N, C-alpha and C positions, 0 to 999 in steps of 0.2 A: 855654665849654661845648663839650665834645668832640662832634664830629660822629658821629652813630650810623650804623654800617654794617650792611648786611644780607648774610649769607652764604647762599648757595643750596646745598642738599644734596638729592641724589636720593632719599634715604631719609627724612629728617626734614622736608623742606619748607623754609620760610623760618625761619631762626634768627637773631635779632638778636645782634650782636656789638659790644659797646661797648668792649672791651678793646684793640682794634687799629684804627688809622686810617692812611690812606695820604696822604701829602702831595701826591701827583700824581693825575691823573685817569686812571681805567682805561677804555680804549676797547674796546668790543666788537669782536671779530674778525668781519668780514663773511664769510659763506659764499660760497665761490667758485662762480661759475656758468659754464657753458660756452656759448660762442657758436660757431656753426658757419660763420662767415664766414672771411675770410682770416686766418691765423695766430692763430686763437682756439681751435681744437680740436687738442689736443696728442696725441702718440702714446701717452703714459702714460694718458690718459683712456680709450683704447679697451680697456685691459686691465681687465676686471671679472670677477673669479673667482667672486664670489657670484652674479652674473647667469648665468654659465656653468653653475653647479650647479643653479640654478633652471630654466634652459633644458633641461638634461639630464633633469630630472624631467618636464618638460613633454613632451619627446619620447617618454619611456617611456609616458606616458598617452595620447597621441594618435596614435602611429605604431606600426607592427609591428616596428620595429628597436630594438635596444639599443645603448647607447654602448660596449659591449664587443665584441671580435671573436668572430665566431662563425662555425662551419661547419655549416651544416645546409642542408636544402633540396636541394642538388645532391650531397650526399655521404651515404654509408651510415653506419649505426650498428652497433656491436657488441653482442652479446647475452651475458648472464651465464650461465655454466654452473652446474649444481647437482650436488651429490654425492649418491649413492644409498646411502651407507654407513649401516647401522643402528647407532644409538648403544647399543643394548642387546645383550648377549651372551645369546642364548637357546639353551640346549642342546637336544639331541634329546629328544623326549617318549618315555614308555614305559619308561625305565630303572628297573630294580629292583635295590636294594642287596642284596648277599648277605653282608654283614658280620655280620648277626645270626645267620644259619645257621652260619657258620663258627666263631663265638665261643662259642655256647651248647652246641653238641653236641660237646663234647670227649670224648676217649676215656675219661677218668676218670668223668665223669657217666654215660656210657652203661653202664659196668660196674656202678656202684652201683645204677642202676635195674633192671638185669637180675637182680642178686643179690637184690634185695628182692622181685622177682616170681617167682623160681624155685620156692618151695614151692607157690605157688598155680597152677602150670601145669596140674597134673592136674585141679584143680577147674574151671578155666576150660574144659578140654576136655570135661568131662562135662556142661556146661550145655546146655540145649536150643538156645540160640541159637549161632550160629557166630561172632558178633562178640565179641571180647574186651572185658573191662571197661575196660581202659585202651588207648586208641589211641596207641601210641608212634609218633611220626613216624619215618619212615625216615631213616636217615643219608644224608648227601650222596652223590649218585651222580655219576658222570662222564658228561657229555653228549657223545655222539659224533654228529656230523652225518652220518656215513656209515652209520649203522645205529641200531638201537634202543638205549635206555639200558642200560648194563651196570653191575651193582652191583659195589662193591669186595669183594674177597675177604675173608671173615671166618673166624675160628677155628671149628673143628667144634663147640665148646661153644655157640656162638651160632647155629648153623644152624637149630635148631628155632624159635628166637624170630624169626629173620628170615623163615622160611617163612610165619609167620602174617601177615607184613606185605605179602606179595606181592599180596594182594587190594586193598590200599590204593592209592589213586591218588596219583600224584606231583603235589601241588598246585602246586609250583613250575613243573613242566613245563607244566601247563595254563595257568598265568598267562603263561608265556613264549610259548606258542603263540598266545595271544590278543593279544600285544603286536606292534605293527608291526615292531619291530626284530628279531624272531625270523625274519622272512622275508628271504631272500637278495636280494629286489628292493629292500629298504629302503636298503641301502648304495648300490646303483646309482642310485636316485632322489636320495639325499642328495648323491652325487657330481655328478650333473647339475645339481642346484639350485645348488651352490656354484660350478660352472663358469660358469653363467649370470651369477651375481653377479660373478665375477671379470672376465668379459668386459664387463659393464656398468660396473664400476669402471675398467677400462682406457679405455673410451670417455669416461667422465666426466673422467678424467685428461687425455686428449688435448684435450677441450673446454676444460678449465681452462687448459691450456697456451696454446691459441690465444687465449682471452679475455685472458690476461695479456699476450700479445704485442700484441694490439690496444690494450689500455689503455696499454702502454708507448709505442706509437707516438703515441697521442692526447696523452699527457703531454708527449712531446718537442715536438710541434707547438704545444701550448699554451705551453710554456716559451719556444719561439722567438718566438711572438707577444708574450708578456709582455716579453721582452728588447727587442723592437722598440718597444713602447709606452713602456717605461721610458726607453729612449735618447731618444725624442722628447720626453718630459716633461723629462728632464734638459737637453736641448738648449734648451728654452724657458726654463729656469731658469738657463741659462749655467753648467751644471755638466757634469762628465765622468762618464759611466756606466762602471763597470768592465768591463761585458760588451761594450762597443763596440769592434770591431776597429780597430786603429790604421791599417791599410792600406786603409780604406774610401775609395772614390773620392769626392772632394769637388769641388763645382762652385764656381767663383768667383761671387761675388755680382754680379748684373747691375747695371750702372749705369743708374739710372732717369733718364728724360727730365726735365730741369728745366723747371718751369712758368714761363713768362715773365710779365712784368707785364701784358702784354696778355691772356694766357690767364687770369690771376687776375681781371682785371676782368670778363671774360665769365662766369666762374664765379660771382663775387659778384653780378652782375646777374641770373643765373638764380635765385639764392637770395633775391633781394629780395622784399618783400611785394608782392603783386598779386593779380589775379583767379586763383583756382586752376584755372579752366577756360581760361586763356589758352594758346594753342598756341604753343610755342616752336620746334618743328621738325616737319615732315611729310615722311615718306619711307617706302618699303617698305609702302605702304598702311596706315601707322600714324602716328597723331598723338601727340606727346609734349607734355603740358601742364605748367604750372608745378607742379601738384600731383604729377605723376609725378616731376619732378626733385627735389622735396622729400624723396622717399624715400631719396635719396642723401646727405642731410644728417645729420651727427652719427652716431647709432646707430640710425637708423630701418631698418625692414625694407623690402627691395626688393619692388616689385610686378611683375606679369606683363608690363606694357607696357615697363618698363625692360629686363627680361631679354630679351624677344623682340626689341626693337630692337637691343640689343647683339649678339645672336646673328646678326642680319642683317648687321651691320657685319663680323663675322668671316667670314661667307660671301662678302661682297663682296671682302674682302681676299684670300680664297682663290683668286679668279679670276686673281690675279697669278701669273706663272710661278715666282716666287721662293718661293712658299708652297704647302703642300699644298692639294689641292682638297677643300674642306670643305662639308658640308651639315649644317644645324642644324634640328632639329625644333622645332615650337611647344611652348610650356610645357603645353598641354592634350593633347599627344599621349600621354604616358605614362599619365595617369589614365584616358583613354579606352581605351587598349589593355588595361590591367589589368582594367577594369570590364566591358567588353563584348566583348573579344577582337579577333582580327585582322580579322574581317569589317567591323567598324565603322570601321577606319582604312585599309582596302584602297585606297580611292580617293584618299587624301591624297597619294599619290605617283604618280598616274596620268601626270603630266607630268615626272616625275623618275626618272632611272635611278640608284638608290642605289649599284649595283655599279660605277659608273664613277667614284666618288669615292674619295678616300684615307682620309677620316676622317668619321665621323658623330657629331654632338653631340646629346645628349638631355638637356635640363634636367629634373630630377626634383623635383617639388614634393610634399612629404608633409604638406600641410596647414599646418604651422607650421615647416617646415624645408626648405631648398634644398640639393640635391646635384647632381652632374653625372655622367652616364654617357657612355661613348664606345664606338664600334664601330670598331676599327682594321681596315680591309679589307686593309691591306698586311701586317700581322703576324698577322691572323686571331685577334683577341682582343677580348673584351668586358670592359670595366673599369668599376669603380664607385668614384667619388671622393666621400668624405664628410668634411667638416671636423671632425666629431665622432668620426671613426674607427669608425663603426658598420658592420656588415655588412648587406647587403641581397641575399640569394640569390634572393629572389622577383623582384627587378628583373632580375638577371642571367639568370635562367631565362626570363623573359618576352621579353627582347630576343634571347636566343639562339634561341628558337622563332620569333620574328618574322622573323628573317633567313631561316630555312628556308622559312616560308610565303610570304614576299615573293618569294623566288627561284622558287618553284614557280608563283606566280601570274603574275609578270612574264616569266619566262624559260621557263615550261612544262617545267621540268626540276628534279630535286632538287639541292640544294646539298650538296656534300661537306663535312660538318662534322667529319670525323675528326681534322683538325689544329687545330680551333678550341679555344680555352681561355677560361675566365672567371676573373675575379680581383676581389677586394675589396682595393683598393690601400691599403696602410698607411703606406708611407714617404712621407708627405705632411705639410705643416704643418696644424695644427689651430687652430681659432678659440679665443680665450681670453675670450669673452664670449657673451652670448645674442642677438646682433644681426647679426653679420657673416657668417652662413651664405650669404646671397645673393651677397655680395661674393666670398667664397671660391669659390663655384661658377662665377661669371663669370671669375675670374682663372685657375681651372683650365682653362677652355675657351680663354682667350686664349693662355696659354702652350703648351698642347698643340696648338692650331691652327697654330702656327708651329714645332713640334718643338723648343721651348725647354725647358731643364731648369727644374723648379719650384724656385726659389730664394727666393721671397717668404715672409713669415710675418705674424703679427698686427701687428707694428709698422708694416707698409707700408699697412695698410688705410685710414687717414685720407688718405694721398696718393692711393691708387687711387680713392677716392670722388670727390675733386675732379677727378682726371684723367678719369674716366668722364663727369662732367658736361660737361666741355669737348668730349669726343669725341662725345657724343650731340647736344649743341646744334649742333655743326659737322657732324654726320653723317659723320665721318671719323676713322679711328683714327690715333693718333700713331705 
């Protein structure tokens, strides 16, 4: 008897299949799980593009920044001009056509009418009234602006008939006198009207030209930013972007410190199960527990205690003569500054002279995202580093104004900011998942605090997580 097999289909469910049997046993493939201990968490596992897309949507929902470069806040905007041309061609009012008068009163018709009325001339003169039976319109007359209207000369045979029409009023002249175009001032006002329109159109043309220039400049800046972003994306995909210049300066990849067997044992011991409240290290008036260390495992999000403790390690290293003098703010500094202003953080530096340092580090926490801002007192620049390549002009402006108010408060004199600049840095590596923003922020600070070129990327994050565990537990940077 043939053994009955069951085929599983996503659409039809369970479908029995007796026509095919297998002589061997099919083993179900076990789903691979990740362990965050030694040699269990691979570099490939840290690349999660779907998580990054979800994380990018989360940032748009809970933060004021976007994942695309932007220039606002500190920069001006251009206005669109408008044209004042009228689309309809409206001619001057009051024009009277004289084509009817010139076509109907021809010489032939006038002679026929006069011949038909010649026998009755004596009868019409003997009537009591002085008004003729037929009011023959006067023939066209020549209008002379220098004097009264003068009739065209007629033959003597018609003089009697024309004299009878002297009492008639020239209706055409009356209608022209009532029209605005009959006045000499009308042409002057018409000329002034169109001169105003011509000047207005010239101004609109100049405004359109300036608007076009501003739009061209904005387009060039946007294209340059797009080229940078595309080159970074191609770099992560190990491709060559055509717009990338060949002579760009490249830094040699830094050789990372090899973790010894003893270091690995310390790291694994910190990740072992135990009481989450167990204190593993206490320094800088901060206690790091086993729960805090667990945020460095796998793809977990870093918490404030880990970031603040690591910033203190960077400040301690800056006291060495071989490194820049560094001061790092607490993770709660920036939210306090933005929410309540300079007065609420004025006393935070009462024992610190910020202007005696080379570099200031400001961790930026945006609710669900970590970034790093720096104030370089040597190069007079405020910079913003975001592993999602977003702009944050609000942060740059807040730190720019903070330096002015801090100098006025501590030095009792205004700080000359004419040479200072602000920048959203774009030529930096970006995270390729939705979990390593805190690691990127800490690594930006670590490299910048020793004036090192930023050569790391997403593939180094598993190594940096384990290295940070050892450095925090031993309270010393490698």
